[in-house]
C-alpha positions in Angstrom: 4.8 15.4 7.5 1.5 15.3 5.4 1.9 13.7 1.9 -0.7 13.6 -0.6 -0.3 11.5 -3.6 -2.7 11.6 -6.4 -3.5 9.0 -9.2 -5.9 8.1 -11.8 -5.3 10.9 -14.4 -4.6 10.1 -17.9 -6.0 10.4 -21.6 -9.7 10.1 -22.1 -12.1 11.0 -25.0 -15.0 13.5 -24.6 -17.8 12.0 -22.9 -15.6 9.6 -20.9 -14.9 9.2 -17.2 -12.2 9.0 -14.8 -11.7 8.3 -11.0 -9.0 10.3 -9.4 -7.6 9.1 -6.1 -5.8 11.1 -3.4 -4.1 9.0 -0.8 -2.9 10.8 2.5 0.0 9.7 4.6 -1.9 10.9 7.6 -5.6 10.3 8.9 -7.8 12.4 6.7 -10.6 12.3 9.5 -8.7 15.3 11.3 -8.7 17.6 8.2 -11.4 20.1 8.3 -12.0 19.5 4.4 -10.2 17.9 1.7 -10.7 18.8 -2.1 -9.6 18.9 -5.6 -8.3 22.0 -7.7 -7.4 22.1 -11.2 -5.1 24.2 -13.1 -4.6 24.4 -17.0 -1.7 26.3 -18.7 -2.2 30.0 -18.7 -5.3 29.9 -16.4 -5.8 30.4 -12.7 -6.2 27.6 -10.3 -10.0 26.6 -9.8 -12.0 24.7 -7.5 -13.4 21.4 -8.5 -14.8 19.9 -5.4 -14.3 19.8 -1.6 -15.7 17.6 1.0 -15.7 18.4 4.6 -15.1 16.2 7.6 -18.9 16.1 8.2 -19.7 15.0 4.7 -20.8 18.2 3.1 -19.6 18.9 -0.3 -19.0 21.9 -2.6 -18.5 21.8 -6.3 -17.2 24.3 -8.9 -19.7 25.6 -11.4 -18.1 24.1 -14.3 -18.2 20.6 -13.1 -21.4 20.6 -11.0 -23.7 17.8 -12.1 -20.7 15.9 -13.7 -18.5 15.0 -10.8 -18.8 13.6 -7.2 -16.3 13.5 -4.4 -16.4 11.2 -1.6 -14.0 10.1 1.0 -13.0 6.9 2.9 -11.7 7.6 6.2 -10.6 4.1 6.8 -8.5 4.0 3.7 -7.2 7.8 4.1 -8.2 8.4 0.5 -10.5 10.9 -1.2 -11.8 10.1 -4.4 -13.0 12.4 -7.5 -15.5 10.8 -10.0 -15.8 12.6 -13.2 -18.1 11.9 -16.1 -19.2 13.3 -19.4 -15.6 14.8 -19.5 -15.0 17.8 -22.0 -11.9 19.2 -23.6 -12.1 22.1 -21.4 -11.6 19.6 -18.3 -8.0 19.1 -19.5 -5.8 20.3 -16.6 -3.5 19.1 -13.8 -5.7 18.1 -10.9 -4.4 18.7 -7.5 -5.3 17.2 -4.2 -5.8 19.7 -1.3 -6.2 19.1 2.4 -6.9 21.9 4.9 -6.4 22.1 8.8 -7.0 24.8 11.1 -6.0 24.3 14.8 -4.0 25.8 17.7 -3.8 29.1 15.9 -2.2 27.7 12.7 -3.9 27.3 9.4 -2.2 24.8 7.3 -2.8 23.8 3.5 -1.3 20.8 1.9 -0.9 19.9 -1.9 -0.3 16.9 -3.9 2.0 17.0 -6.8 -1.0 16.6 -9.2 -2.2 14.3 -11.8 -2.6 15.2 -15.5 -6.0 14.6 -17.2 -6.2 15.0 -21.0 -9.5 15.1 -22.6 -9.3 14.9 -26.4 -10.5 13.1 -29.4 
């Protein structure tokens, strides 16, 4: 079973920064991509960032230029660095992993880590 465990969330003031971590119980090398999504109360889940196995990245419009995703295959961990945080960044941040093989598409989710951006 694949387990994704997020950490690093918490309370931060506007303009601050955080580093979120997602640790996988399995080798992340075999995932097609991993990423971060976020969901605030009453809003739809939205893309924050993804990183493919080959290293290419994709970012949501609202965090472009303020975030960076990277992966450490040796540690089976994906990181999300966020800076210049804004109140609208407040949400539960969810780690995601995707794989597609042998005709089966699978998506895995972590339990989420809460980020509060407030003064």
